[in-house]
C-alpha positions in Angstrom: 240.0 32.9 23.4 240.2 34.9 26.7 236.5 35.1 26.8 236.4 31.3 26.3 238.8 30.7 29.1 236.7 32.9 31.4 233.4 31.4 30.3 234.5 27.8 30.8 235.9 28.5 34.3 239.4 27.7 33.2 241.0 30.8 34.8 239.2 30.3 38.1 240.1 26.6 38.2 243.8 27.2 37.6 244.0 29.8 40.3 242.1 27.5 42.7 244.1 24.3 42.1 247.6 25.4 41.1 249.3 27.0 44.2 252.8 27.8 42.9 253.0 31.5 43.9 253.2 32.6 47.5 252.3 36.2 46.6 250.0 37.2 43.7 251.7 40.5 42.8 251.0 41.3 40.1 250.3 37.9 38.5 248.3 34.8 39.3 249.0 31.3 38.2 246.4 31.6 35.4 248.2 34.6 34.1 251.4 32.7 33.5 249.7 29.6 32.1 247.5 31.5 29.6 250.3 33.9 28.8 252.2 31.0 27.2 249.1 29.7 25.4 248.1 33.1 24.1 251.6 33.8 22.8 251.2 30.7 20.5 247.7 31.6 19.5 248.9 35.1 18.5 251.5 33.7 16.1 254.5 33.3 18.5 256.7 30.3 18.0 258.9 30.3 21.1 259.2 31.6 24.7 261.2 34.7 23.6 258.3 35.9 21.5 256.6 36.9 24.7 258.9 40.0 24.5 257.0 41.0 21.4 253.6 40.5 23.1 254.5 42.5 26.2 255.6 45.5 24.1 252.6 45.4 21.9 250.2 48.0 23.2 247.3 46.8 21.0 247.8 43.2 22.3 247.6 44.4 25.9 244.5 46.6 25.2 242.8 43.6 23.5 243.3 41.6 26.7 242.5 44.5 29.0 245.9 44.0 30.7 248.5 46.5 31.8 251.4 44.1 31.6 252.2 40.4 31.0 255.1 38.3 32.2 258.3 38.6 30.2 260.2 35.5 28.9 262.5 35.3 31.9 259.6 35.4 34.3 257.7 32.8 32.3 260.8 30.5 32.3 261.1 30.9 36.1 257.4 30.0 36.4 258.0 26.8 34.5 260.9 25.9 36.9 258.5 26.2 39.9 256.7 23.0 38.8 257.3 19.6 40.2 255.8 16.4 38.9 252.8 16.6 41.2 252.1 20.2 40.1 252.2 19.3 36.4 249.7 16.4 37.0 247.5 18.9 38.9 247.5 21.3 36.0 246.5 18.5 33.5 243.7 17.4 35.9 242.5 20.9 36.2 242.4 21.4 32.4 240.6 18.0 32.1 238.0 19.1 34.7 237.2 22.1 32.6 237.2 19.9 29.5 234.3 18.0 31.1 232.2 21.2 31.1 232.9 21.8 27.4 232.0 18.2 26.6 228.7 18.6 28.4 227.6 21.2 25.8 227.7 18.5 23.1 224.7 16.6 21.7 223.9 13.1 22.9 225.5 11.5 19.8 228.9 12.8 21.0 228.9 10.4 23.9 228.4 7.2 21.9 232.0 6.2 22.0 235.3 7.7 23.1 238.4 6.6 21.1 241.6 7.0 23.2 244.9 6.8 21.5 248.5 6.9 22.7 251.8 7.5 20.9 255.3 8.8 21.6 257.4 11.2 19.6 261.0 12.4 19.8 261.4 16.1 20.7 265.0 17.0 19.8 266.9 19.9 21.3 270.3 21.5 20.5 270.9 22.3 24.2 273.7 20.5 26.0 272.9 21.3 29.7 269.2 20.4 29.9 268.5 18.0 32.7 266.9 14.7 31.9 267.8 14.8 28.2 269.2 11.7 26.6 270.0 10.2 23.2 267.2 8.6 21.2 267.2 5.5 19.0 267.8 7.8 15.9 270.8 9.5 17.4 268.9 12.7 18.3 269.4 14.3 21.7 266.3 15.5 23.6 263.1 14.2 25.1 260.4 11.6 24.3 257.0 13.0 25.1 254.0 10.6 25.4 250.7 12.0 24.0 247.4 10.4 25.1 244.5 12.0 23.1 240.8 11.7 22.3 240.6 10.8 18.6 237.0 12.1 18.4 238.1 15.8 18.9 241.9 15.6 18.6 242.3 16.9 22.1 245.5 15.9 24.1 244.2 14.5 27.4 247.6 13.7 28.9 251.1 14.7 27.9 254.1 13.2 29.7 257.7 14.2 29.1 260.4 11.5 29.3 264.0 11.2 28.4 264.6 10.4 24.7 266.1 6.9 25.6 262.9 5.7 27.3 260.6 3.2 25.4 257.6 4.5 23.7 255.1 2.7 25.8 256.5 3.6 29.2 253.8 5.0 31.5 251.1 4.6 28.9 249.1 2.1 30.8 248.6 4.4 33.8 247.5 7.2 31.4 245.1 4.9 29.6 243.5 4.2 33.0 243.2 7.9 33.8 241.7 8.6 30.4 239.2 5.8 30.9 238.2 7.3 34.2 237.9 10.8 32.7 235.7 9.5 29.8 233.5 7.5 32.2 232.9 10.7 34.2 232.0 12.5 31.0 229.3 9.9 30.3 230.7 8.1 27.2 228.8 4.9 26.7 231.7 3.0 25.1 235.5 3.3 25.4 238.0 2.1 22.8 241.8 2.1 23.2 244.0 2.1 20.1 247.8 2.0 19.8 250.6 0.5 17.7 252.6 -2.6 18.5 254.6 -0.8 21.2 251.4 -0.3 23.3 250.2 -3.9 23.3 251.0 -4.3 27.0 249.5 -7.7 27.5 249.6 -7.7 31.3 247.0 -4.9 31.4 244.6 -6.3 28.8 242.6 -8.5 31.2 242.1 -5.5 33.5 240.9 -3.2 30.7 238.6 -5.9 29.4 237.2 -6.4 32.8 236.5 -2.7 33.1 234.4 -2.8 29.9 236.9 -1.1 27.6 237.5 -2.3 24.0 240.9 -2.2 22.6 242.6 -2.6 19.2 246.4 -2.8 19.3 248.9 -3.8 16.8 251.0 -6.8 17.8 254.5 -7.8 16.5 254.7 -10.5 13.9 256.2 -13.1 16.2 257.1 -16.5 14.9 254.2 -18.2 16.6 251.7 -15.8 15.2 253.1 -16.1 11.7 253.0 -19.9 12.0 249.3 -19.7 13.1 248.5 -17.5 10.1 250.4 -19.7 7.6 248.5 -22.8 8.8 245.0 -21.2 8.4 243.0 -22.9 5.6 242.5 -21.0 2.4 238.8 -20.7 3.2 239.6 -18.5 6.3 241.0 -15.8 4.0 238.9 -13.2 2.2 239.9 -10.3 0.1 240.3 -7.0 1.9 238.5 -4.2 0.0 239.7 -0.8 1.2 237.2 2.1 0.6 238.1 5.0 -1.6 239.9 7.8 0.2 237.3 10.3 -1.0 234.3 10.6 -3.3 234.7 12.4 -6.6 232.3 15.4 -6.6 232.6 16.1 -10.3 233.5 14.1 -13.4 236.5 11.8 -12.9 239.7 13.1 -14.4 242.6 11.2 -15.9 245.5 10.6 -13.4 248.7 12.3 -14.2 251.7 10.3 -15.2 253.5 8.6 -12.3 257.0 10.2 -12.7 258.4 8.4 -9.6 257.4 5.0 -10.9 258.9 5.7 -14.3 262.3 6.8 -12.8 262.4 3.7 -10.6 262.0 1.5 -13.6 264.4 3.3 -15.9 267.2 3.3 -13.4 266.7 -0.3 -12.3 265.9 0.4 -8.6 264.4 -2.3 -6.5 260.7 -1.7 -5.9 258.1 -3.4 -3.8 254.6 -3.5 -5.3 251.4 -4.5 -3.5 249.3 -7.0 -5.5 246.5 -7.8 -3.1 245.5 -8.0 0.6 243.6 -10.7 2.4 242.2 -10.7 6.0 241.5 -13.6 8.4 241.2 -14.1 12.1 241.9 -16.6 14.9 241.7 -16.9 18.7 244.8 -16.2 20.7 245.8 -16.0 24.4 248.9 -13.9 25.1 251.3 -15.3 27.7 250.5 -12.6 30.3 246.7 -13.0 29.8 244.2 -15.4 31.3 241.6 -14.6 28.7 241.5 -15.5 25.0 241.3 -12.7 22.6 240.9 -12.2 18.9 243.7 -11.8 16.4 242.9 -10.2 13.0 245.7 -10.7 10.5 246.2 -9.0 7.2 248.3 -10.8 4.6 249.9 -8.6 2.0 250.9 -10.2 -1.3 253.9 -8.3 -2.6 256.1 -8.4 -5.7 259.7 -7.3 -5.5 260.8 -5.9 -8.8 264.0 -4.4 -10.2 263.5 -2.3 -13.3 261.2 -4.2 -15.6 261.9 -7.6 -14.1 260.1 -9.2 -11.2 262.6 -10.8 -8.7 260.2 -12.8 -6.4 256.9 -12.7 -4.6 256.8 -11.9 -0.9 254.1 -12.5 1.8 254.0 -10.2 4.9 251.7 -10.4 7.8 250.3 -7.7 10.0 248.5 -8.6 13.3 245.9 -6.7 15.4 244.9 -7.8 18.9 241.3 -7.0 20.0 238.7 -8.0 22.5 235.9 -7.0 20.0 234.3 -10.2 19.0 231.4 -8.6 17.0 232.9 -6.1 14.5 233.8 -7.6 11.1 237.5 -8.2 10.6 237.9 -5.7 7.8 236.4 -2.9 10.0 238.9 -3.8 12.8 241.7 -3.2 10.3 240.3 0.1 9.1 239.8 1.3 12.7 243.4 0.3 13.5 244.6 2.2 10.5 242.6 5.3 11.5 245.0 5.6 14.4 247.4 7.3 12.0 245.3 10.5 12.5 247.1 10.8 15.8 250.3 11.3 13.9 248.7 14.4 12.4 247.8 15.7 15.9 251.4 15.1 17.1 252.7 16.8 14.0 250.5 19.8 14.7 251.7 19.9 18.3 255.3 19.8 17.1 255.4 22.0 14.1 252.1 23.9 14.2 251.6 24.9 17.8 255.3 24.3 18.6 254.3 22.9 22.0 256.8 20.1 22.1 259.8 22.3 22.5 262.3 22.3 25.4 263.0 26.0 26.2 263.8 25.6 29.9 266.5 23.8 31.8 265.2 20.4 33.0 262.8 17.6 32.2 260.0 18.6 34.6 260.1 22.3 33.7 260.0 21.5 30.0 257.1 19.1 30.7 255.2 22.0 32.3 255.9 24.2 29.3 254.6 21.5 26.9 251.4 21.2 28.9 250.8 24.9 29.0 251.8 25.4 25.3 249.5 22.5 24.2 246.6 24.4 25.9 246.7 26.6 22.8 245.6 23.6 20.7 243.0 22.7 23.4 241.5 26.2 23.3 241.3 25.9 19.5 239.4 22.6 20.0 237.1 24.1 22.6 236.3 27.0 20.3 235.1 24.5 17.7 233.1 22.4 20.3 231.3 25.5 21.6 229.9 26.2 18.1 226.1 25.5 18.1 224.7 22.8 15.8 221.0 23.2 16.2 218.6 25.4 14.2 217.4 25.6 10.7 220.8 25.1 9.1 221.9 22.3 11.4 223.6 20.1 8.7 225.7 23.0 7.4 226.6 24.1 10.9 227.6 20.6 11.9 229.9 20.4 8.9 231.4 23.8 9.7 232.0 22.7 13.3 233.8 19.6 12.1 235.8 21.7 9.7 237.0 24.0 12.4 237.8 21.1 14.7 240.0 19.4 12.1 241.7 22.6 11.0 245.5 22.8 11.0 246.7 25.3 13.6 248.1 27.7 11.0 244.8 27.6 9.1 242.9 28.3 12.3 245.1 31.3 13.1 244.7 32.8 9.6 240.9 32.3 9.7 240.1 33.4 13.3 243.1 35.0 15.0 245.1 37.0 12.4 242.2 39.3 11.5 242.7 43.1 11.0 241.0 44.7 13.9 240.8 48.0 15.7 240.9 47.9 19.5 239.0 50.7 21.3 239.2 50.8 25.1 236.5 52.7 26.8 235.8 53.1 30.5 233.9 49.9 31.0 234.4 47.8 27.9 236.8 46.8 25.0 235.5 47.2 21.5 236.8 45.1 18.6 236.1 46.6 15.2 236.8 44.1 12.4 238.4 45.8 9.4 238.3 43.0 6.9 236.1 40.0 5.9 236.8 36.4 5.4 234.5 33.4 4.8 234.8 32.2 8.4 233.4 35.4 10.0 229.8 34.0 10.2 231.3 31.1 12.2 233.3 33.5 14.3 230.2 35.5 15.2 228.2 32.4 16.1 231.0 31.4 18.5 231.0 34.9 20.1 227.2 34.6 20.6 227.6 31.1 22.0 230.0 32.3 24.7 227.2 34.5 26.1 224.8 31.6 26.4 224.4 29.8 29.7 226.5 26.6 29.9 225.1 23.2 30.9 226.9 22.3 34.2 
């Protein structure tokens, strides 16, 4: 990972752009930033685990370092940030991200899918500046995550008080992500978000800039009325694809214990009977243009025990400026946005980047950005893997597998490997002492780091 940071120019870029230290004795800005990321990549879970790293002679030898910042010094570095400095750090990381993206094949740049969502980051602290109480009664912060769905990389991360609405500030970050992906050379841009992110006053501008969007929209009375007045011929059955293909002979499904208990005890249960999809034109109040609404009608049965109480119809609406893609594919694309929940879950419980170990909103924002760099380096490790050659299909599949790995799985496969560190006069030797099935991928990544990068 340190070689990756050096090879991509991340260390040099951070030291060039982030001027927070007046004197660089003994550390530079990049030392502090990467110190937090490396701590998490080494299995640390909090800022205090830096004390274990700085007293681990083998860890220091592996990095070729004499010392690293202790937890107190790392916390002080987080408090040096102001809002402008945090934005500078994100822009610096994204500038390096462009270099990593340039190593990808041409198919990578067909379409960039940009997603946004918020999540509650609770804290047990009582004196942390900027914290507030959330809708669910938890005290803490409400980070906004804007990510690239293609690779699962967090492009922008914004910390906010827990009481702030989920969509606050998202439009500006969408614009920044759009500019970033245009600079990278993506041919098409797609925005996705749930109902909180349907900010209708921005839709005309995004449409004018050539970006597609698929946002959920609340089932308001006027939309429900329009859906109910559609002729029966406008509706067609929504056929969802199978979640996976059976590689061997199909097996009998086990007994549904949950369903049996619900029926035996007479609990109320909602069962899905069928789904239909339709579409119609719609112009939101804040828009001058007319867009496309794709609506899903769910036919539900409300049951209690063995008896059916009544049928229920529920409508789900999706607003898009895509006039070509079939309606069912619009629904499936909107549902794929749920993968961002997995990314946020990994940032929260895998990387543990969305914690609040420092004393105020901005310093905790800085920590979140530096800690999420651990996940970004993991994604860059996967993106640097070569795909070409005789075994191109297999290597492409391995690359996608590493890119989609959970953080803990990645650490066990590539980081927590028994190894002997030998420091000589001019080099550091890593002697691997055990084998796992990911070592061929690991060695290809090491070889790729020594190849010239496309600028």
